[in-house]
C-alpha positions in Angstrom: 17.8 -7.8 -6.4 18.7 -11.4 -7.1 16.8 -13.2 -9.9 16.5 -17.0 -10.1 16.6 -19.0 -13.4 15.2 -22.4 -13.9 18.4 -24.2 -12.8 18.4 -22.2 -9.5 14.8 -23.2 -8.9 15.5 -26.8 -9.6 18.4 -26.8 -7.1 16.1 -25.3 -4.5 13.4 -27.8 -5.2 15.7 -30.8 -4.9 17.3 -29.4 -1.7 13.9 -29.7 0.1 12.1 -27.5 2.5 14.6 -25.2 4.3 14.4 -21.5 5.4 14.2 -20.4 1.7 11.8 -23.0 0.4 8.2 -23.9 1.1 6.2 -26.8 -0.6 2.5 -26.8 -1.0 0.6 -29.6 -2.7 -2.4 -27.4 -3.6 -4.4 -24.4 -2.5 -7.0 -26.4 -0.6 -7.6 -26.2 3.1 -5.4 -23.7 5.0 -2.7 -23.8 2.2 -3.5 -20.2 1.2 -2.9 -19.0 4.7 0.3 -21.0 5.0 1.6 -19.6 1.7 0.9 -16.0 2.8 2.8 -16.7 6.1 5.7 -18.1 4.0 5.7 -15.1 1.7 5.8 -12.8 4.8 8.7 -14.8 6.3 10.7 -14.8 3.1 10.2 -11.0 2.8 11.5 -10.6 6.4 14.6 -12.8 5.7 15.5 -13.0 9.4 18.6 -15.2 8.6 19.8 -12.4 6.4 20.5 -14.5 3.3 19.7 -11.5 1.1 18.4 -14.0 -1.4 14.9 -14.8 -2.6 12.6 -17.3 -0.9 10.5 -19.6 -3.1 7.1 -21.2 -2.6 6.5 -24.2 -4.9 2.7 -24.9 -5.3 2.0 -28.4 -6.7 4.8 -30.1 -4.8 4.3 -32.6 -1.9 6.3 -32.4 1.3 8.7 -35.1 0.0 9.5 -32.9 -3.0 7.5 -34.9 -5.6 5.2 -33.2 -8.0 1.5 -33.6 -7.2 0.2 -33.1 -10.7 -1.9 -30.1 -9.7 -3.2 -28.3 -12.8 -1.4 -24.9 -12.9 -4.1 -22.8 -14.5 -4.1 -19.1 -15.2 -6.7 -18.8 -12.4 -4.3 -20.5 -9.9 -1.4 -18.1 -10.9 -3.8 -15.1 -10.6 -4.8 -16.3 -7.1 -1.2 -16.5 -6.1 -0.3 -13.1 -7.6 -3.2 -11.5 -5.8 -1.5 -12.4 -2.5 0.8 -9.5 -3.1 -1.9 -6.8 -3.3 -4.9 -8.1 -1.3 -3.7 -6.1 1.7 -3.0 -9.0 4.0 0.8 -8.7 3.8 2.2 -5.2 4.5 4.2 -3.6 3.2 3.4 -5.3 -0.1 6.1 -7.9 -0.9 8.2 -7.8 -4.0 7.3 -11.2 -5.6 6.9 -12.9 -9.0 4.6 -15.7 -9.8 5.5 -18.1 -12.7 5.0 -21.6 -14.1 7.8 -24.2 -14.1 7.7 -27.5 -16.0 9.1 -30.6 -14.3 9.1 -34.0 -16.0 6.0 -33.3 -18.0 4.1 -31.6 -15.0 3.8 -28.0 -14.1 4.3 -26.4 -10.7 3.5 -22.8 -9.7 6.5 -20.9 -8.4 6.2 -17.8 -6.1 9.6 -16.0 -5.8 9.8 -13.5 -2.9 12.6 -10.9 -2.6 13.8 -9.8 0.8 12.1 -6.6 1.9 14.0 -3.3 1.9 11.8 -2.3 4.8 11.3 -5.1 7.3 9.4 -6.2 9.4 6.7 -7.3 7.0 3.4 -8.5 8.6 0.7 -10.9 7.6 -2.6 -9.9 9.3 -0.7 -8.0 12.0 1.8 -10.8 12.8 5.5 -10.8 11.9 6.3 -14.2 10.4 9.8 -15.6 10.3 11.7 -18.8 9.6 15.2 -20.0 10.3 15.8 -23.5 8.9 12.9 -25.7 10.0 11.7 -23.2 12.6 8.6 -21.3 11.6 6.6 -18.9 13.8 5.9 -15.4 15.0 8.8 -13.1 15.6 9.8 -12.4 19.2 10.7 -8.9 20.4 14.4 -9.7 19.8 13.6 -11.0 16.3 11.7 -7.7 15.5 14.7 -5.7 16.8 17.0 -7.6 14.4 14.6 -7.0 11.5 14.3 -3.3 12.4 18.1 -2.9 12.6 18.4 -4.4 9.1 16.9 -1.2 7.7 19.7 1.1 6.6 19.6 4.8 5.6 19.9 5.2 1.8 18.8 1.6 1.3 15.3 2.3 2.5 12.2 4.1 1.1 12.2 7.8 1.9 9.1 7.4 4.1 11.1 5.8 6.8 14.1 8.1 6.7 14.8 9.8 10.0 14.0 13.5 10.7 17.1 14.5 12.6 15.6 17.7 14.1 12.5 15.8 15.5 12.2 14.1 18.9 9.7 11.7 20.5 8.1 14.8 22.0 6.9 15.8 18.5 4.8 12.6 18.2 1.4 12.0 19.8 2.2 8.8 21.7 -1.2 8.6 23.3 -2.7 8.3 19.8 -0.2 5.7 18.9 -1.0 3.5 21.9 -4.8 3.9 21.9 -5.6 4.1 18.2 -2.8 3.0 15.9 -1.6 -0.1 17.7 -5.1 -1.5 18.0 -5.6 -1.2 14.2 -2.1 -2.3 13.1 -1.7 -5.5 15.2 -3.8 -8.6 15.8 -5.5 -8.7 19.2 -3.6 -11.7 20.4 -0.3 -10.0 19.6 -1.3 -7.0 21.7 -2.5 -9.2 24.6 0.9 -11.0 24.7 2.9 -7.8 24.1 5.9 -7.4 26.3 7.7 -4.8 24.1 8.6 -1.4 25.3 7.0 1.7 23.8 10.2 2.4 21.8 10.2 -1.2 20.5 6.6 -0.8 19.4 7.4 2.5 17.7 10.4 1.0 15.9 8.4 -2.1 14.9 5.8 0.1 13.2 8.6 2.3 11.7 7.5 5.4 13.5 11.1 5.8 14.9 14.5 4.6 13.6 15.1 2.0 16.3 14.6 1.4 20.0 18.0 2.8 20.7 17.7 5.7 18.3 14.2 7.1 18.9 14.3 9.6 16.1 11.0 10.0 14.4 10.8 8.9 10.8 8.9 10.6 8.0 6.2 8.0 8.4 6.1 8.7 12.2 5.6 12.4 11.6 2.9 11.9 8.9 0.9 9.5 11.1 1.6 10.7 14.6 3.1 14.2 14.4 1.7 16.9 16.6 2.5 19.4 13.9 3.7 17.4 10.8 3.9 20.5 8.5 6.6 22.0 10.7 8.9 19.3 9.5 7.2 18.4 6.1 5.9 21.7 4.8 4.3 20.2 1.7 2.4 17.5 3.5 -1.0 19.1 3.1 -3.8 19.3 0.6 -4.9 22.5 -1.0 -8.7 22.3 -1.7 -10.3 24.9 -4.0 -13.9 25.0 -5.2 -14.3 27.2 -8.2 -17.5 28.9 -9.3 -16.9 28.2 -12.9 -14.7 26.2 -15.2 -11.5 28.2 -15.3 -8.6 28.8 -12.9 -9.4 32.5 -13.0 -13.0 32.1 -12.0 -14.2 33.1 -8.5 -13.5 30.7 -5.6 -16.5 29.7 -3.5 -14.5 27.5 -1.0 -10.9 27.3 -0.1 -9.0 25.4 2.6 -5.5 24.3 3.3 -6.0 20.9 4.9 -3.2 20.0 7.2 -2.4 17.7 10.2 -1.7 14.0 10.3 -2.7 11.7 7.5 -5.9 10.8 9.4 -6.7 14.5 9.9 -6.1 15.3 6.3 -8.1 12.4 4.9 -11.1 12.8 7.2 -11.3 16.6 6.6 -11.0 16.0 2.9 -13.8 13.5 3.0 -16.0 16.1 4.6 -15.2 18.5 1.8 -15.9 16.0 -0.9 -19.2 15.0 0.7 -20.1 18.7 1.3 -19.7 19.7 -2.3 -21.1 16.5 -3.9 -24.7 17.4 -4.4 -27.3 14.6 -4.5 -30.5 14.8 -6.5 -33.6 12.6 -5.8 -35.4 11.1 -8.8 -39.1 10.3 -8.0 -40.3 9.9 -11.6 -38.2 7.4 -13.5 -39.3 4.3 -11.5 -41.3 2.9 -8.6 -38.5 3.5 -6.2 -36.8 6.8 -5.7 -33.2 7.1 -6.9 -30.5 9.3 -5.4 -28.0 10.6 -8.0 -24.8 12.4 -6.8 -22.8 14.8 -9.0 -19.9 12.3 -8.7 -19.6 8.8 -7.1 -17.8 10.0 -4.0 -15.9 6.8 -3.5 -14.2 7.2 -6.9 -13.0 10.7 -5.9 -11.8 9.3 -2.6 -9.8 6.6 -4.3 -8.0 9.1 -6.6 -7.3 11.6 -3.8 -6.0 8.9 -1.5 -3.8 7.5 -4.2 -2.4 11.0 -4.7 -1.5 11.4 -1.0 -0.1 7.9 -0.8 2.2 8.0 -3.8 3.2 11.7 -3.8 6.9 12.7 -3.4 7.7 14.0 0.1 11.4 14.3 -0.5 12.6 17.8 -1.3 9.2 18.8 -2.5 7.1 21.4 -0.6 4.2 21.4 -3.1 0.9 20.2 -1.7 -1.5 17.7 -3.3 -4.1 19.9 -5.1 -7.8 19.1 -5.3 -9.4 21.7 -7.6 -13.2 21.3 -8.1 -14.7 23.1 -11.1 -18.3 23.1 -12.3 -17.5 20.7 -15.0 -14.6 18.6 -13.6 -12.4 17.8 -10.6 -8.6 17.9 -11.0 -6.3 16.1 -8.6 -2.6 17.0 -8.9 0.0 14.9 -7.0 3.6 16.2 -6.9 6.4 13.7 -7.7 5.4 12.2 -11.0 5.8 8.5 -12.0 7.9 6.1 -10.0 9.5 2.6 -10.5 7.8 0.4 -13.0 5.1 3.0 -13.6 5.8 5.3 -16.6 4.0 8.1 -18.3 2.9 5.6 -21.0 1.5 2.9 -18.7 0.1 5.0 -15.9 -3.3 4.0 -14.8 -3.2 0.6 -16.7 -4.6 -2.4 -14.8 -1.9 -4.3 -12.9 0.7 -1.6 -13.1 1.7 -0.5 -9.6 4.7 0.8 -7.8 5.0 2.1 -4.3 7.2 5.2 -3.6 6.0 5.2 0.0 5.3 1.5 0.9 5.3 2.1 4.6 2.8 5.0 4.3 0.6 2.6 2.2 0.8 0.1 5.1 -0.1 2.8 7.6 -3.1 4.0 5.5 -4.3 0.4 5.3 -4.0 0.0 9.1 -5.9 3.2 9.6 -8.7 2.0 7.3 -8.2 4.3 4.4 -7.0 1.5 2.1 -8.7 -1.9 1.8 -6.6 -3.5 -0.9 -3.5 -2.4 -2.8 -3.6 -1.7 -6.5 -7.4 -1.4 -6.7 -7.9 2.4 -6.3 -7.8 3.4 -10.0 -9.7 0.4 -11.3 -12.4 0.9 -8.7 -12.7 4.7 -9.6 -12.8 3.8 -13.3 -15.7 1.3 -12.7 -17.7 3.6 -10.5 -17.4 6.6 -12.8 -18.3 4.4 -15.9 -21.4 3.0 -14.1 -22.5 6.6 -13.2 -22.2 7.7 -16.8 -19.1 9.9 -16.6 -16.5 10.2 -19.3 -13.3 8.1 -19.1 -11.0 9.3 -16.4 -8.0 11.2 -17.7 -4.4 10.8 -16.6 -1.4 13.1 -17.4 1.8 11.9 -15.9 5.4 13.0 -16.2 8.5 13.0 -14.0 7.3 15.9 -12.0 3.6 15.6 -11.4 0.5 13.4 -11.9 -2.7 15.1 -12.9 -6.0 13.2 -12.8 -9.1 14.7 -14.3 -12.6 13.5 -13.5 -15.2 15.1 -15.7 -18.9 15.6 -14.9 -21.5 13.6 -16.7 -22.1 14.9 -20.2 -18.8 16.7 -20.4 -16.4 15.6 -23.2 -12.7 15.5 -22.6 -10.5 18.6 -23.1 -13.5 20.9 -22.7 
């Protein structure tokens, strides 16, 4: 990864708008959209500079500083463009403030993606010199071929023993494509099936149609034949100890969609709801747990788990006084045992799986799962959610109302 110091940024600023530089005077009008398009294009790095692209906010088209107040709120708006779910997979970018001749400008520095193509709202944006636009089929082929084994996340490594016959191509065409791409892109689509599969990273490339880990997780006819640990073990205990009787048990397998939908059924089935008629003029329905909070924790566990060389499942153990969610793989990247669960601390072991889960509707916005679960549990009167993370596993404990920690 190449980092840019202030001198590098000044040189880019003075060079004017090229294929690595975008100027925006402010965030008014359609500027936010244009900035996201530029971030997407810089992440794709079609010219293969292998250098960061930069968006300067507070700079006019002629390169002069506009005097835009660079507030913390503005910087936060720009930083949110990474995780608001519009650009997938989430770009690697940094937002900072740069002082120029007594005025500040906001600087968004975007690293080339390890896993192109990146998309903004279903469209692959590119730029070469002054040309900006949507990638053609040939552009997407070039971006797909930039991915290299060992230099890419494990979730798009190939499965050498698998073939296209192991993927549900009907599901891909009728369901996944319609959710992953904007309607106008699909209407004008002249790409072959293999090109579509490669563009969504379900296979290695149009000329090498070997399914990837992602392809098997999302479209596999029998994913667990190739990824034995890619399932969820659900246990409902009649008691508070691991040795207590089990009232419900299921090994939930299939594609990511199968697993998450069946797991939602389990969570809803065991989450009892009481109706309060007496405490106010309107009846209140009170569930044992806010089910959305449990969903967020479980989906995080599936999204961020280690699939490489690990056959352990995600475990969801529901006791009378708590729910434990165990995810194999432990901490990753900038997330450590010490900062796990803290606001703003995110890293994606499986960025392409995260992209697919968003396309399928199971993720609305990146980086919000744990904060949302925390808020919902707090509002419902539950103790603080507990995290125990190390290099091997992440254990999340959600306790019932009125139950103290470590009980």
